[in-house]
Backbone of each chain as nested JSON, in Angstrom:
{
  "chains": [
    {"id": "A", "residues": [
      {"number": 1, "name": "MET", "atoms": {"N": [234.477, -206.171, 168.117], "CA": [235.048, -205.473, 166.975], "C": [233.983, -204.689, 166.201]}},
      {"number": 2, "name": "ARG", "atoms": {"N": [232.887, -205.239, 166.089], "CA": [231.811, -204.554, 165.394], "C": [231.333, -203.307, 166.149]}},
      {"number": 3, "name": "ARG", "atoms": {"N": [231.357, -203.423, 167.451], "CA": [230.952, -202.294, 168.285], "C": [231.951, -201.133, 168.179]}},
      {"number": 4, "name": "GLU", "atoms": {"N": [233.257, -201.425, 168.114], "CA": [234.288, -200.385, 167.987], "C": [234.122, -199.597, 166.683]}},
      {"number": 5, "name": "MET", "atoms": {"N": [233.789, -200.252, 165.632], "CA": [233.578, -199.583, 164.349], "C": [232.393, -198.625, 164.412]}},
      {"number": 6, "name": "PHE", "atoms": {"N": [231.374, -199.058, 165.115], "CA": [230.171, -198.236, 165.267], "C": [230.486, -196.957, 166.036]}},
      {"number": 7, "name": "GLU", "atoms": {"N": [231.259, -197.116, 167.121], "CA": [231.603, -195.945, 167.943], "C": [232.479, -194.959, 167.177]}},
      {"number": 8, "name": "ARG", "atoms": {"N": [233.429, -195.482, 166.421], "CA": [234.359, -194.633, 165.692], "C": [233.623, -193.809, 164.616]}},
      {"number": 9, "name": "ARG", "atoms": {"N": [232.641, -194.41, 164.003], "CA": [231.942, -193.764, 162.911], "C": [231.091, -192.575, 163.41]}},
      {"number": 10, "name": "TYR", "atoms": {"N": [230.494, -192.697, 164.591], "CA": [229.577, -191.66, 165.064], "C": [230.167, -190.771, 166.15]}},
      {"number": 11, "name": "ARG", "atoms": {"N": [231.47, -190.769, 166.335], "CA": [232.054, -189.91, 167.358], "C": [232.076, -188.453, 166.856]}},
      {"number": 12, "name": "VAL", "atoms": {"N": [231.58, -187.533, 167.671], "CA": [231.513, -186.111, 167.305], "C": [232.567, -185.358, 168.097]}},
      {"number": 13, "name": "ARG", "atoms": {"N": [233.409, -184.637, 167.394], "CA": [234.468, -183.898, 168.092], "C": [233.955, -182.489, 168.426]}},
      {"number": 14, "name": "ALA", "atoms": {"N": [234.119, -182.07, 169.683], "CA": [233.653, -180.746, 170.117], "C": [234.667, -179.681, 169.715]}},
      {"number": 15, "name": "GLN", "atoms": {"N": [234.22, -178.673, 168.961], "CA": [235.113, -177.564, 168.595], "C": [234.275, -176.307, 168.318]}},
      {"number": 16, "name": "ILE", "atoms": {"N": [234.887, -175.206, 168.495], "CA": [234.194, -173.939, 168.226], "C": [234.411, -173.583, 166.766]}},
      {"number": 17, "name": "PRO", "atoms": {"N": [233.338, -173.393, 166.022], "CA": [233.522, -173.041, 164.611], "C": [234.057, -171.617, 164.469]}},
      {"number": 18, "name": "SER", "atoms": {"N": [235.195, -171.452, 163.866], "CA": [235.843, -170.134, 163.81], "C": [235.514, -169.372, 162.52]}},
      {"number": 19, "name": "VAL", "atoms": {"N": [235.112, -170.055, 161.479], "CA": [234.845, -169.367, 160.212], "C": [233.61, -168.461, 160.309]}},
      {"number": 20, "name": "PRO", "atoms": {"N": [232.46, -168.921, 160.843], "CA": [231.31, -167.999, 160.959], "C": [231.578, -166.847, 161.919]}},
      {"number": 21, "name": "MET", "atoms": {"N": [232.427, -167.086, 162.939], "CA": [232.735, -166.005, 163.888], "C": [233.446, -164.845, 163.191]}},
      {"number": 22, "name": "GLY", "atoms": {"N": [234.358, -165.163, 162.302], "CA": [235.058, -164.14, 161.52], "C": [234.114, -163.383, 160.617]}},
      {"number": 23, "name": "ASN", "atoms": {"N": [233.178, -164.123, 160.023], "CA": [232.198, -163.468, 159.145], "C": [231.33, -162.496, 159.93]}},
      {"number": 24, "name": "ILE", "atoms": {"N": [230.899, -162.938, 161.119], "CA": [230.031, -162.082, 161.939], "C": [230.792, -160.834, 162.375]}},
      {"number": 25, "name": "ALA", "atoms": {"N": [232.06, -161.005, 162.787], "CA": [232.859, -159.855, 163.21], "C": [233.034, -158.87, 162.055]}},
      {"number": 26, "name": "PHE", "atoms": {"N": [233.261, -159.384, 160.87], "CA": [233.442, -158.531, 159.7], "C": [232.142, -157.794, 159.356]}},
      {"number": 27, "name": "LEU", "atoms": {"N": [231.022, -158.511, 159.457], "CA": [229.725, -157.872, 159.192], "C": [229.435, -156.77, 160.201]}},
      {"number": 28, "name": "LEU", "atoms": {"N": [229.744, -157.044, 161.481], "CA": [229.54, -156.022, 162.517], "C": [230.409, -154.8, 162.247]}},
      {"number": 29, "name": "LEU", "atoms": {"N": [231.651, -155.04, 161.838], "CA": [232.561, -153.933, 161.529], "C": [231.994, -153.068, 160.407]}},
      {"number": 30, "name": "ILE", "atoms": {"N": [231.509, -153.698, 159.352], "CA": [230.924, -152.948, 158.233], "C": [229.667, -152.208, 158.688]}},
      {"number": 31, "name": "PHE", "atoms": {"N": [228.86, -152.865, 159.533], "CA": [227.622, -152.236, 160.017], "C": [227.933, -150.954, 160.79]}},
      {"number": 32, "name": "PHE", "atoms": {"N": [228.893, -151.047, 161.722], "CA": [229.197, -149.861, 162.54], "C": [229.879, -148.773, 161.712]}},
      {"number": 33, "name": "MET", "atoms": {"N": [230.69, -149.179, 160.74], "CA": [231.318, -148.173, 159.867], "C": [230.275, -147.435, 159.037]}},
      {"number": 34, "name": "ALA", "atoms": {"N": [229.237, -148.157, 158.618], "CA": [228.212, -147.542, 157.763], "C": [227.246, -146.686, 158.559]}},
      {"number": 35, "name": "THR", "atoms": {"N": [226.999, -147.04, 159.829], "CA": [225.955, -146.329, 160.582], "C": [226.496, -145.282, 161.546]}},
      {"number": 36, "name": "THR", "atoms": {"N": [227.816, -145.268, 161.802], "CA": [228.357, -144.311, 162.761], "C": [228.396, -142.917, 162.146]}},
      {"number": 37, "name": "ILE", "atoms": {"N": [227.897, -141.946, 162.895], "CA": [227.931, -140.549, 162.457], "C": [228.924, -139.813, 163.352]}},
      {"number": 38, "name": "LEU", "atoms": {"N": [229.969, -139.29, 162.754], "CA": [230.969, -138.555, 163.524], "C": [230.515, -137.102, 163.609]}},
      {"number": 39, "name": "ARG", "atoms": {"N": [230.187, -136.669, 164.826], "CA": [229.719, -135.296, 165.002], "C": [230.904, -134.394, 165.282]}},
      {"number": 40, "name": "SER", "atoms": {"N": [231.035, -133.371, 164.5], "CA": [232.113, -132.412, 164.732], "C": [231.497, -131.102, 165.226]}},
      {"number": 41, "name": "ASP", "atoms": {"N": [232.215, -130.436, 166.124], "CA": [231.723, -129.185, 166.687], "C": [231.847, -128.077, 165.634]}},
      {"number": 42, "name": "PRO", "atoms": {"N": [230.728, -127.509, 165.192], "CA": [230.834, -126.489, 164.157], "C": [231.475, -125.191, 164.647]}},
      {"number": 43, "name": "GLY", "atoms": {"N": [231.5, -124.954, 165.971], "CA": [232.118, -123.745, 166.5], "C": [231.234, -122.533, 166.32]}},
      {"number": 44, "name": "ILE", "atoms": {"N": [231.776, -121.383, 166.658], "CA": [231.032, -120.134, 166.542], "C": [231.559, -119.405, 165.315]}},
      {"number": 45, "name": "GLU", "atoms": {"N": [230.649, -119.094, 164.415], "CA": [231.076, -118.409, 163.2], "C": [231.048, -116.907, 163.446]}},
      {"number": 46, "name": "VAL", "atoms": {"N": [232.218, -116.332, 163.546], "CA": [232.327, -114.897, 163.813], "C": [233.291, -114.281, 162.801]}},
      {"number": 47, "name": "ARG", "atoms": {"N": [232.818, -113.246, 162.135], "CA": [233.693, -112.509, 161.207], "C": [234.129, -111.229, 161.923]}},
      {"number": 48, "name": "LEU", "atoms": {"N": [235.393, -111.206, 162.332], "CA": [235.892, -110.082, 163.125], "C": [236.112, -108.856, 162.241]}},
      {"number": 49, "name": "PRO", "atoms": {"N": [235.954, -107.671, 162.813], "CA": [236.244, -106.456, 162.026], "C": [237.743, -106.304, 161.81]}},
      {"number": 50, "name": "GLN", "atoms": {"N": [238.102, -105.55, 160.815], "CA": [239.517, -105.317, 160.537], "C": [239.934, -103.956, 161.102]}},
      {"number": 51, "name": "ALA", "atoms": {"N": [241.184, -103.899, 161.591], "CA": [241.675, -102.648, 162.177], "C": [243.174, -102.524, 161.95]}},
      {"number": 52, "name": "GLU", "atoms": {"N": [243.645, -101.29, 162.035], "CA": [245.077, -101.018, 161.858], "C": [245.83, -101.22, 163.167]}},
      {"number": 53, "name": "THR", "atoms": {"N": [245.222, -100.771, 164.259], "CA": [245.902, -100.815, 165.558], "C": [245.53, -102.103, 166.27]}},
      {"number": 54, "name": "THR", "atoms": {"N": [246.495, -102.944, 166.528], "CA": [246.25, -104.215, 167.233], "C": [247.288, -104.398, 168.334]}},
      {"number": 55, "name": "GLU", "atoms": {"N": [246.854, -105.037, 169.426], "CA": [247.759, -105.367, 170.539], "C": [247.502, -106.808, 170.937]}},
      {"number": 56, "name": "LYS", "atoms": {"N": [248.545, -107.457, 171.465], "CA": [248.392, -108.843, 171.907], "C": [248.36, -108.897, 173.433]}},
      {"number": 57, "name": "HIS", "atoms": {"N": [247.544, -109.843, 173.963], "CA": [247.456, -110.042, 175.404], "C": [247.914, -111.446, 175.748]}},
      {"number": 58, "name": "GLU", "atoms": {"N": [248.344, -111.625, 177.019], "CA": [248.716, -112.969, 177.468], "C": [247.456, -113.821, 177.554]}},
      {"number": 59, "name": "LYS", "atoms": {"N": [247.576, -115.092, 177.139], "CA": [246.398, -115.943, 177.027], "C": [245.759, -116.284, 178.371]}},
      {"number": 60, "name": "ASP", "atoms": {"N": [246.553, -116.351, 179.456], "CA": [246.004, -116.75, 180.752], "C": [245.076, -115.691, 181.333]}},
      {"number": 61, "name": "GLN", "atoms": {"N": [245.311, -114.443, 180.981], "CA": [244.568, -113.362, 181.608], "C": [243.429, -112.844, 180.738]}},
      {"number": 62, "name": "VAL", "atoms": {"N": [242.981, -113.642, 179.8], "CA": [241.961, -113.17, 178.863], "C": [240.687, -113.997, 179.003]}},
      {"number": 63, "name": "LEU", "atoms": {"N": [239.568, -113.309, 179.11], "CA": [238.264, -113.957, 179.08], "C": [237.629, -113.629, 177.722]}},
      {"number": 64, "name": "HIS", "atoms": {"N": [237.389, -114.656, 176.933], "CA": [236.863, -114.43, 175.584], "C": [235.338, -114.365, 175.61]}},
      {"number": 65, "name": "VAL", "atoms": {"N": [234.805, -113.258, 175.179], "CA": [233.361, -113.089, 175.014], "C": [233.091, -112.99, 173.52]}},
      {"number": 66, "name": "TRP", "atoms": {"N": [232.251, -113.892, 173.026], "CA": [231.961, -113.917, 171.595], "C": [230.521, -113.465, 171.368]}},
      {"number": 67, "name": "ILE", "atoms": {"N": [230.302, -112.712, 170.311], "CA": [228.942, -112.335, 169.908], "C": [228.814, -112.673, 168.43]}},
      {"number": 68, "name": "ASP", "atoms": {"N": [227.883, -113.549, 168.111], "CA": [227.733, -113.932, 166.7], "C": [226.876, -112.909, 165.965]}},
      {"number": 69, "name": "GLN", "atoms": {"N": [226.627, -113.18, 164.704], "CA": [225.928, -112.18, 163.881], "C": [224.471, -111.987, 164.29]}},
      {"number": 70, "name": "ASN", "atoms": {"N": [223.917, -112.936, 165.078], "CA": [222.541, -112.789, 165.551], "C": [222.455, -112.053, 166.887]}},
      {"number": 71, "name": "GLY", "atoms": {"N": [223.615, -111.729, 167.457], "CA": [223.635, -111.027, 168.737], "C": [223.657, -111.951, 169.937]}},
      {"number": 72, "name": "CYS", "atoms": {"N": [223.846, -113.253, 169.725], "CA": [223.934, -114.209, 170.849], "C": [225.338, -114.16, 171.448]}},
      {"number": 73, "name": "ALA", "atoms": {"N": [225.389, -114.238, 172.792], "CA": [226.677, -114.113, 173.487], "C": [227.196, -115.485, 173.914]}},
      {"number": 74, "name": "TRP", "atoms": {"N": [228.497, -115.64, 173.852], "CA": [229.183, -116.87, 174.255], "C": [230.369, -116.466, 175.115]}},
      {"number": 75, "name": "ILE", "atoms": {"N": [230.588, -117.208, 176.208], "CA": [231.774, -116.974, 177.033], "C": [232.603, -118.243, 177.003]}},
      {"number": 76, "name": "ASN", "atoms": {"N": [233.834, -118.113, 176.545], "CA": [234.754, -119.253, 176.419], "C": [234.058, -120.453, 175.763]}},
      {"number": 77, "name": "ASN", "atoms": {"N": [233.465, -120.203, 174.61], "CA": [232.825, -121.243, 173.78], "C": [231.571, -121.85, 174.398]}},
      {"number": 78, "name": "ARG", "atoms": {"N": [230.996, -121.203, 175.43], "CA": [229.729, -121.688, 175.997], "C": [228.679, -120.602, 175.83]}},
      {"number": 79, "name": "PHE", "atoms": {"N": [227.503, -121.015, 175.332], "CA": [226.431, -120.045, 175.134], "C": [225.932, -119.538, 176.487]}},
      {"number": 80, "name": "VAL", "atoms": {"N": [225.78, -118.236, 176.585], "CA": [225.293, -117.62, 177.827], "C": [224.139, -116.688, 177.469]}},
      {"number": 81, "name": "ALA", "atoms": {"N": [223.016, -116.885, 178.143], "CA": [221.881, -115.982, 177.926], "C": [222.233, -114.597, 178.475]}},
      {"number": 82, "name": "THR", "atoms": {"N": [221.655, -113.582, 177.863], "CA": [222.024, -112.205, 178.23], "C": [221.759, -111.924, 179.711]}},
      {"number": 83, "name": "ASN", "atoms": {"N": [220.685, -112.516, 180.252], "CA": [220.37, -112.232, 181.66], "C": [221.311, -112.956, 182.632]}},
      {"number": 84, "name": "ARG", "atoms": {"N": [222.073, -113.923, 182.136], "CA": [223.018, -114.635, 183.006], "C": [224.459, -114.216, 182.746]}},
      {"number": 85, "name": "LEU", "atoms": {"N": [224.64, -113.265, 181.849], "CA": [225.985, -112.832, 181.471], "C": [226.717, -112.181, 182.651]}},
      {"number": 86, "name": "HIS", "atoms": {"N": [225.969, -111.362, 183.402], "CA": [226.555, -110.66, 184.542], "C": [227.146, -111.652, 185.543]}},
      {"number": 87, "name": "ASP", "atoms": {"N": [226.371, -112.687, 185.909], "CA": [226.836, -113.676, 186.893], "C": [228.059, -114.434, 186.384]}},
      {"number": 88, "name": "SER", "atoms": {"N": [228.038, -114.78, 185.106], "CA": [229.162, -115.534, 184.54], "C": [230.452, -114.72, 184.58]}},
      {"number": 89, "name": "VAL", "atoms": {"N": [230.346, -113.444, 184.23], "CA": [231.549, -112.592, 184.216], "C": [232.038, -112.347, 185.64]}},
      {"number": 90, "name": "VAL", "atoms": {"N": [231.109, -112.141, 186.582], "CA": [231.502, -111.931, 187.981], "C": [232.241, -113.163, 188.502]}},
      {"number": 91, "name": "ARG", "atoms": {"N": [231.736, -114.361, 188.143], "CA": [232.373, -115.607, 188.579], "C": [233.802, -115.708, 188.019]}},
      {"number": 92, "name": "GLU", "atoms": {"N": [233.951, -115.353, 186.76], "CA": [235.279, -115.46, 186.127], "C": [236.257, -114.44, 186.712]}},
      {"number": 93, "name": "THR", "atoms": {"N": [235.783, -113.21, 186.921], "CA": [236.684, -112.182, 187.456], "C": [237.039, -112.444, 188.916]}},
      {"number": 94, "name": "ALA", "atoms": {"N": [236.182, -113.171, 189.653], "CA": [236.5, -113.513, 191.039], "C": [237.668, -114.497, 191.089]}},
      {"number": 95, "name": "VAL", "atoms": {"N": [237.715, -115.399, 190.11], "CA": [238.805, -116.387, 190.07], "C": [240.1, -115.733, 189.615]}},
      {"number": 96, "name": "LYS", "atoms": {"N": [240.004, -114.892, 188.605], "CA": [241.195, -114.235, 188.052], "C": [241.016, -112.721, 188.089]}},
      {"number": 97, "name": "PRO", "atoms": {"N": [241.43, -112.068, 189.15], "CA": [241.308, -110.608, 189.186], "C": [242.25, -109.966, 188.164]}},
      {"number": 98, "name": "GLY", "atoms": {"N": [241.844, -108.836, 187.618], "CA": [242.64, -108.16, 186.6], "C": [242.505, -108.8, 185.237]}},
      {"number": 99, "name": "LEU", "atoms": {"N": [241.39, -109.481, 185.056], "CA": [241.152, -110.18, 183.796], "C": [240.858, -109.185, 182.667]}},
      {"number": 100, "name": "VAL", "atoms": {"N": [241.413, -109.463, 181.498], "CA": [241.108, -108.655, 180.316], "C": [240.007, -109.376, 179.542]}},
      {"number": 101, "name": "VAL", "atoms": {"N": [238.929, -108.667, 179.258], "CA": [237.842, -109.266, 178.493], "C": [238.097, -108.999, 177.015]}},
      {"number": 102, "name": "ALA", "atoms": {"N": [238.316, -110.076, 176.264], "CA": [238.491, -109.945, 174.815], "C": [237.118, -110.02, 174.169]}},
      {"number": 103, "name": "PHE", "atoms": {"N": [236.727, -108.946, 173.546], "CA": [235.376, -108.794, 173.008], "C": [235.408, -109.156, 171.52]}},
      {"number": 104, "name": "ASN", "atoms": {"N": [234.966, -110.379, 171.218], "CA": [235.011, -110.857, 169.826], "C": [233.605, -110.799, 169.241]}},
      {"number": 105, "name": "ALA", "atoms": {"N": [233.257, -109.676, 168.681], "CA": [231.915, -109.539, 168.113], "C": [231.985, -109.592, 166.594]}},
      {"number": 106, "name": "ASP", "atoms": {"N": [230.961, -110.198, 166.028], "CA": [230.878, -110.279, 164.571], "C": [230.639, -108.879, 164.001]}},
      {"number": 107, "name": "VAL", "atoms": {"N": [231.248, -108.642, 162.852], "CA": [231.127, -107.322, 162.237], "C": [229.68, -107.042, 161.82]}},
      {"number": 108, "name": "ARG", "atoms": {"N": [228.883, -108.123, 161.628], "CA": [227.484, -107.969, 161.204], "C": [226.518, -107.928, 162.385]}},
      {"number": 109, "name": "ALA", "atoms": {"N": [227.061, -108.052, 163.618], "CA": [226.193, -108.09, 164.804], "C": [225.506, -106.741, 164.999]}},
      {"number": 110, "name": "PRO", "atoms": {"N": [224.241, -106.753, 165.428], "CA": [223.572, -105.465, 165.691], "C": [224.206, -104.776, 166.896]}},
      {"number": 111, "name": "TYR", "atoms": {"N": [224.458, -103.484, 166.758], "CA": [225.154, -102.776, 167.831], "C": [224.342, -102.762, 169.121]}},
      {"number": 112, "name": "ARG", "atoms": {"N": [223.02, -102.879, 168.984], "CA": [222.159, -102.901, 170.182], "C": [222.557, -104.074, 171.091]}},
      {"number": 113, "name": "ALA", "atoms": {"N": [222.79, -105.266, 170.478], "CA": [223.2, -106.445, 171.256], "C": [224.595, -106.242, 171.836]}},
      {"number": 114, "name": "VAL", "atoms": {"N": [225.474, -105.623, 171.034], "CA": [226.838, -105.366, 171.495], "C": [226.811, -104.42, 172.697]}},
      {"number": 115, "name": "ALA", "atoms": {"N": [225.993, -103.371, 172.598], "CA": [225.899, -102.396, 173.688], "C": [225.332, -103.041, 174.953]}},
      {"number": 116, "name": "ASP", "atoms": {"N": [224.366, -103.957, 174.791], "CA": [223.796, -104.658, 175.951], "C": [224.871, -105.469, 176.676]}},
      {"number": 117, "name": "VAL", "atoms": {"N": [225.686, -106.188, 175.897], "CA": [226.741, -107.01, 176.506], "C": [227.784, -106.117, 177.168]}},
      {"number": 118, "name": "LEU", "atoms": {"N": [228.134, -105.014, 176.521], "CA": [229.094, -104.073, 177.117], "C": [228.573, -103.518, 178.435]}},
      {"number": 119, "name": "GLU", "atoms": {"N": [227.257, -103.254, 178.478], "CA": [226.646, -102.747, 179.712], "C": [226.726, -103.792, 180.828]}},
      {"number": 120, "name": "LYS", "atoms": {"N": [226.486, -105.044, 180.457], "CA": [226.569, -106.139, 181.45], "C": [228.005, -106.294, 181.96]}},
      {"number": 121, "name": "LEU", "atoms": {"N": [228.975, -106.139, 181.073], "CA": [230.382, -106.227, 181.491], "C": [230.725, -105.095, 182.453]}},
      {"number": 122, "name": "LYS", "atoms": {"N": [230.187, -103.929, 182.162], "CA": [230.438, -102.774, 183.038], "C": [229.829, -103.002, 184.415]}},
      {"number": 123, "name": "GLN", "atoms": {"N": [228.611, -103.563, 184.437], "CA": [227.956, -103.857, 185.723], "C": [228.72, -104.916, 186.519]}},
      {"number": 124, "name": "ALA", "atoms": {"N": [229.422, -105.81, 185.793], "CA": [230.182, -106.864, 186.473], "C": [231.597, -106.409, 186.825]}},
      {"number": 125, "name": "ASN", "atoms": {"N": [231.858, -105.104, 186.71], "CA": [233.155, -104.505, 187.034], "C": [234.288, -105.021, 186.156]}},
      {"number": 126, "name": "ALA", "atoms": {"N": [233.962, -105.481, 184.963], "CA": [235.006, -105.863, 184.005], "C": [235.363, -104.606, 183.223]}},
      {"number": 127, "name": "THR", "atoms": {"N": [236.281, -103.834, 183.77], "CA": [236.57, -102.515, 183.197], "C": [237.604, -102.572, 182.088]}},
      {"number": 128, "name": "CYS", "atoms": {"N": [238.377, -103.656, 182.038], "CA": [239.411, -103.756, 181.002], "C": [238.881, -104.61, 179.848]}},
      {"number": 129, "name": "VAL", "atoms": {"N": [238.369, -103.947, 178.84], "CA": [237.755, -104.642, 177.701], "C": [238.582, -104.35, 176.447]}},
      {"number": 130, "name": "SER", "atoms": {"N": [238.888, -105.4, 175.734], "CA": [239.661, -105.24, 174.511], "C": [238.816, -105.698, 173.324]}},
      {"number": 131, "name": "PHE", "atoms": {"N": [238.714, -104.859, 172.311], "CA": [237.946, -105.223, 171.108], "C": [238.866, -106.0, 170.166]}},
      {"number": 132, "name": "THR", "atoms": {"N": [238.518, -107.253, 169.946], "CA": [239.357, -108.088, 169.084], "C": [239.074, -107.789, 167.621]}},
      {"number": 133, "name": "SER", "atoms": {"N": [240.155, -107.699, 166.858], "CA": [240.014, -107.431, 165.425], "C": [241.093, -108.19, 164.666]}},
      {"number": 134, "name": "GLU", "atoms": {"N": [240.924, -108.204, 163.38], "CA": [241.937, -108.811, 162.519], "C": [242.744, -107.691, 161.873]}},
      {"number": 135, "name": "PRO", "atoms": {"N": [244.027, -107.94, 161.6], "CA": [244.809, -106.898, 160.927], "C": [244.243, -106.59, 159.545]}},
      {"number": 136, "name": "ARG", "atoms": {"N": [244.202, -105.316, 159.251], "CA": [243.608, -104.906, 157.971], "C": [244.484, -105.37, 156.809]}},
      {"number": 137, "name": "GLU", "atoms": {"N": [243.819, -105.937, 155.815], "CA": [244.553, -106.411, 154.636], "C": [244.694, -105.254, 153.642]}},
      {"number": 138, "name": "HIS", "atoms": {"N": [245.929, -104.935, 153.346], "CA": [246.179, -103.881, 152.373], "C": [246.292, -104.509, 150.98]}},
      {"number": 139, "name": "PRO", "atoms": {"N": [245.741, -103.873, 149.973], "CA": [245.886, -104.435, 148.617], "C": [247.351, -104.433, 148.184]}},
      {"number": 140, "name": "ALA", "atoms": {"N": [247.726, -105.471, 147.475], "CA": [249.114, -105.596, 147.027], "C": [249.465, -104.5, 146.038]}},
      {"number": 141, "name": "ARG", "atoms": {"N": [250.609, -103.859, 146.277], "CA": [251.038, -102.78, 145.374], "C": [251.843, -103.364, 144.218]}},
      {"number": 142, "name": "PRO", "atoms": {"N": [251.657, -102.83, 143.029], "CA": [252.427, -103.373, 141.884], "C": [253.892, -102.984, 141.951]}}
    ]},
    {"id": "B", "residues": [
      {"number": 1, "name": "VAL", "atoms": {"N": [234.722, -88.893, 173.248], "CA": [233.536, -89.709, 173.499], "C": [233.015, -90.209, 172.158]}},
      {"number": 2, "name": "LEU", "atoms": {"N": [232.951, -91.524, 172.028], "CA": [232.417, -92.114, 170.801], "C": [230.975, -92.531, 171.087]}},
      {"number": 3, "name": "ALA", "atoms": {"N": [230.049, -91.743, 170.613], "CA": [228.628, -92.018, 170.831], "C": [228.074, -92.756, 169.624]}},
      {"number": 4, "name": "THR", "atoms": {"N": [227.45, -93.882, 169.888], "CA": [226.967, -94.736, 168.808], "C": [225.469, -94.959, 168.962]}},
      {"number": 5, "name": "ALA", "atoms": {"N": [224.771, -94.894, 167.854], "CA": [223.336, -95.185, 167.87], "C": [223.129, -96.694, 167.953]}},
      {"number": 6, "name": "PRO", "atoms": {"N": [222.065, -97.154, 168.621], "CA": [221.841, -98.602, 168.749], "C": [221.66, -99.313, 167.419]}},
      {"number": 7, "name": "ASP", "atoms": {"N": [221.189, -98.589, 166.408], "CA": [220.966, -99.223, 165.11], "C": [222.204, -99.193, 164.218]}},
      {"number": 8, "name": "ALA", "atoms": {"N": [223.297, -98.67, 164.748], "CA": [224.513, -98.581, 163.939], "C": [225.152, -99.952, 163.768]}},
      {"number": 9, "name": "SER", "atoms": {"N": [226.088, -100.016, 162.852], "CA": [226.804, -101.268, 162.62], "C": [228.015, -101.334, 163.549]}},
      {"number": 10, "name": "TYR", "atoms": {"N": [228.237, -102.512, 164.106], "CA": [229.393, -102.701, 164.996], "C": [230.7, -102.515, 164.217]}},
      {"number": 11, "name": "GLY", "atoms": {"N": [230.704, -102.965, 162.953], "CA": [231.899, -102.839, 162.127], "C": [232.306, -101.382, 161.93]}},
      {"number": 12, "name": "VAL", "atoms": {"N": [231.312, -100.516, 161.724], "CA": [231.594, -99.081, 161.546], "C": [232.121, -98.495, 162.85]}},
      {"number": 13, "name": "MET", "atoms": {"N": [231.533, -98.925, 163.978], "CA": [231.978, -98.41, 165.281], "C": [233.448, -98.772, 165.516]}},
      {"number": 14, "name": "VAL", "atoms": {"N": [233.819, -100.021, 165.213], "CA": [235.214, -100.446, 165.408], "C": [236.14, -99.697, 164.443]}},
      {"number": 15, "name": "HIS", "atoms": {"N": [235.672, -99.443, 163.234], "CA": [236.491, -98.707, 162.27], "C": [236.762, -97.289, 162.776]}},
      {"number": 16, "name": "VAL", "atoms": {"N": [235.724, -96.646, 163.302], "CA": [235.9, -95.286, 163.843], "C": [236.818, -95.319, 165.06]}},
      {"number": 17, "name": "LEU", "atoms": {"N": [236.638, -96.339, 165.898], "CA": [237.499, -96.507, 167.082], "C": [238.957, -96.686, 166.662]}},
      {"number": 18, "name": "ASP", "atoms": {"N": [239.153, -97.451, 165.608], "CA": [240.499, -97.686, 165.091], "C": [241.125, -96.381, 164.599]}},
      {"number": 19, "name": "GLN", "atoms": {"N": [240.338, -95.584, 163.904], "CA": [240.849, -94.304, 163.398], "C": [241.184, -93.357, 164.55]}},
      {"number": 20, "name": "ILE", "atoms": {"N": [240.358, -93.403, 165.609], "CA": [240.634, -92.552, 166.774], "C": [241.942, -92.99, 167.438]}},
      {"number": 21, "name": "LYS", "atoms": {"N": [242.162, -94.309, 167.525], "CA": [243.405, -94.811, 168.106], "C": [244.608, -94.457, 167.236]}},
      {"number": 22, "name": "LEU", "atoms": {"N": [244.393, -94.457, 165.922], "CA": [245.483, -94.076, 165.015], "C": [245.877, -92.618, 165.213]}},
      {"number": 23, "name": "ALA", "atoms": {"N": [244.918, -91.814, 165.654], "CA": [245.185, -90.395, 165.906], "C": [245.783, -90.181, 167.297]}},
      {"number": 24, "name": "ASN", "atoms": {"N": [246.274, -91.289, 167.915], "CA": [246.967, -91.257, 169.21], "C": [246.09, -90.816, 170.374]}},
      {"number": 25, "name": "CYS", "atoms": {"N": [244.794, -91.018, 170.273], "CA": [243.925, -90.761, 171.422], "C": [243.929, -92.017, 172.297]}},
      {"number": 26, "name": "ARG", "atoms": {"N": [244.209, -91.885, 173.552], "CA": [244.335, -93.044, 174.427], "C": [243.172, -93.176, 175.415]}},
      {"number": 27, "name": "ARG", "atoms": {"N": [242.511, -92.113, 175.718], "CA": [241.37, -92.197, 176.647], "C": [240.086, -91.998, 175.847]}},
      {"number": 28, "name": "ILE", "atoms": {"N": [239.446, -93.106, 175.574], "CA": [238.24, -93.075, 174.741], "C": [237.069, -93.598, 175.556]}},
      {"number": 29, "name": "SER", "atoms": {"N": [235.985, -92.877, 175.532], "CA": [234.784, -93.283, 176.255], "C": [233.702, -93.672, 175.244]}},
      {"number": 30, "name": "LEU", "atoms": {"N": [233.097, -94.823, 175.49], "CA": [232.036, -95.292, 174.586], "C": [230.685, -94.95, 175.178]}},
      {"number": 31, "name": "ARG", "atoms": {"N": [229.803, -94.466, 174.348], "CA": [228.463, -94.112, 174.812], "C": [227.447, -94.593, 173.789]}},
      {"number": 32, "name": "THR", "atoms": {"N": [226.372, -95.134, 174.288], "CA": [225.302, -95.571, 173.382], "C": [224.159, -94.575, 173.459]}},
      {"number": 33, "name": "LEU", "atoms": {"N": [223.772, -94.073, 172.303], "CA": [222.681, -93.095, 172.282], "C": [221.35, -93.789, 172.558]}},
      {"number": 34, "name": "GLU", "atoms": {"N": [220.435, -93.032, 173.121], "CA": [219.103, -93.585, 173.415], "C": [218.288, -93.689, 172.135]}}
    ]}
  ]
}
């Protein structure tokens, strides 16, 4: 009888402590929330010129060429060096013959850079080029 | 023929192009001056 009392007093029950686990999970959650940096794509900042005459093209047949205000060229949201522009356009026109090149150049872009890109498009046999513009805003009449 | 100097502004070139299109000219050739 004395031995049974001794065993009962010192018996250790095996269990997983759940309270510290919750604390650790909560701390990890706060840590990752505080340290995570959500990177957003800033995109290409282009201020298009305004024009009176505008036409719309079907989206499937358009290759977008962007030129930012520094004269850097982008094709379909990918930066392309000027010396590789010819190859990129040739590759695109081979996949889709009769492609319309939508020329989205910033109004502040130096014309020298614009002329260089136009020359490269001409060399790549992209003869159908459309200058993208925004509709001109007329002042409100009283 | 719309001849543009390399130092010109692209915005001005498009504005002139727009005015030419408004005047119902359909065959326009672009040229860059040396």
